N, C-alpha and C positions, 0 to 999 in steps of 0.2 A: 631574315626577319625572325620574329618570335614564332614559336609553334602555335598553330591554330588552337590547340587544346588549352594553351596558357591564356588565350584571350577570351575563351568561352566562359560564361559565368558558371560558377559551381552550383549544381542543383542541391537544394536542401533536402536531406532525407526526410521522408514522411513516415510516421509510425502507422502501421496498418491498424485499422479499427480492431478493438478487442473483441474477439469472437465470444469470450465469456460474457462481456457486457451485453452483447447482442442477444445471446441466449437468455440472459436474465430478463431483458426487456420483453422477449417473446413469451417467456414463462409467466411474467407478471401480467401481460395483456391477456393471455389465454385464461389465467386464473380469474381475472376480472370479468371476462365474458362468461365464464362458467358460473361464477358467483351470481351474476345478474340473472342468468337463466334459473338458478336455484331459487333466487328471490322471487322471480315471477311465478314459479311453480308453487312455492309456499304461500305467497299472498293470494294466488288464485284458489288454492285449497282452503284457506281461511274464509274467503268470500263464499265459496260453494257451501261450506259447512254452515256458515252464518245464515245464508239464504234458506237452506234446508231446515235449520233449527227454528228460525223465527217465522211467524206468519207473514203474509204479504203486507198487511198493514204495519206490523211491527218493523219489518225490514225497510219499508218506505220511510218510516220515521227515523230509523237508524241511519240509513243512507243520507237523509237530509241533514242530520246532525253532523255526520262525518264530513259532508261537503262544506258546511259552515266552518268546521274546525280547520279544514285544509286552507281555506281562505284566511282564517285568523292566524294560522302559522306563517303564511307569507307576509302578512302585515307585521307580525311580531318580529320576524327576521329583519325586515327593512333592508334587505340586501347586504346585511352586515357579514354574512358568511363569506362574501367576496372580499371583504376587508382582510380577513385572516388569510385566506388562500392566496391573496395577492401581496398585500403590504407586509403582513407578518412574515411571510416567507422571504420577502426581499430584505427586510430588516434583520432577519435571522442570518441570512447569507452575508450581510454586511457587518455582523456582530454588533449591531446597534441595539443593545439590550433595552435602553430606555424607551425607544420608539417601538420596539418589538412588544414589550409588555404593555405599553400604552395602547397599541392597536387591539390587544386582547381585552384590556380593561374597557375600552370604548365599545367593543362589540358586546361584552357581557352586560354593561350598564344599559346599552340601547335595547337589547333583547329583554332585559329584566323590566325596564320601565314600560316598554310597549306591552309586554305580557301582563304586567300589573293592571294596566289600563283596560286591556281586553277582558281579562278574567273578572276584575272588579266591576267593570261596566256590565258584564253579562249577569253577574250575581245581583247587582243593585237594580237592574232593569228587567229582571226575569218576569215580573208581573206584566210589564208592558210589551214584552217581546212578541207574544202571540199576535197581537194586533199589528205591531210594527212590522214584523216579518211575514205576516200572513200565514203563520204556521199553527198547527194544532198544539194545545197546551202540553200534550204528551211529548211532542218533539222538543219543546223548549225545556221540559224537565230533563230529558235525556241530554240535551245540549249543555245544560248546566253541569252535568257529570263529565261529559266528554271535552268540555272546553279546557280542562286541565292538560289535555294533550298538546294544545297550542304552544305553551311555553316549553314543555318537555321536548317536543319535536324541534322547536327553535334552538334550544341549547344543544340538543343532540346533533343537529346539522352543523352548528358552530364548532362543536367538539370534533366532528369528523373532518371539518376543514382544517382545524388546528392540528389534528393528528396527522393529516397529510403532510405537514411541514416536517414531522419527525419520523413518522412510521413508514413502513414499506407498503407497496401496493397490495401485497397478499394479505397483510394484517388488516388493512382498511376494508378490503373486499369481504373478508370473513366476518368482521365485526358488523358491517353495515348490511350486507346482503344475505348472510346466513344466520348469524346469531339472533339479530333483531326479529326477522320474520319467524324464525324457529321458536322464539319465546312467545310470540303472539299466538302461534298455532297451539303450543302447549297450554297457554292460558285459556284459549277458547275451548279446547277439548275438556279441560278441567271444569269450566263453568257448565258445559253441556252434561258432563258426567254427573254433576250434582243438581242438575235441573234448575239452573239459575235463570233469572228473568233477563229481559233486555237491558235493564239498568245494571245488573251484575255483569252482563256481557260487556257493557260499556266500560265498567271499572276494569275488566280484564284487559281491554284495549289500552286503557290509560297506564296500567301497571306494566304492560309489556313494552312500552315505548323505550 
């Protein structure tokens, strides 16, 4: 009869996982974790400096306005950052450029329209907002300044999602978790050095986005 080895199926050779690729993933993950810790430290330092600089009443007004801005940013995004991170990446991998650029345009238009409605509505209704939101007029005046952060943060989040399609994990981590909070810290320190008011401090927050 035929040899047993001739009847046995030939095993397909398997390429061992690339150790270099594994090391790169570990380095990228470690850098991302480190960048997040740096971001937490910088943002905490900004908060502590802001609390120490402003009076209790001023900081309460400032915190109220920032909370409203955070909610406005979520509304401005409308979850469209997920469109870029999911569909744009898929179309880019498929080399489907019309749909790739279409998903980017859809995200940009959606964020722009929502931001226009939020900022325009805040400015037009600024006189009625104290009674509508149950807030002090000073808080609303500061909100009118800080509301510009909503579209800026919305577009920034979308750009980070888009950058994730092309960029490396290290570049994204440095830009999002180190450079951004670092600029905010520098802006706040400059305002304090020149004795700026809470409104000037709000402008520093807007500029550093």
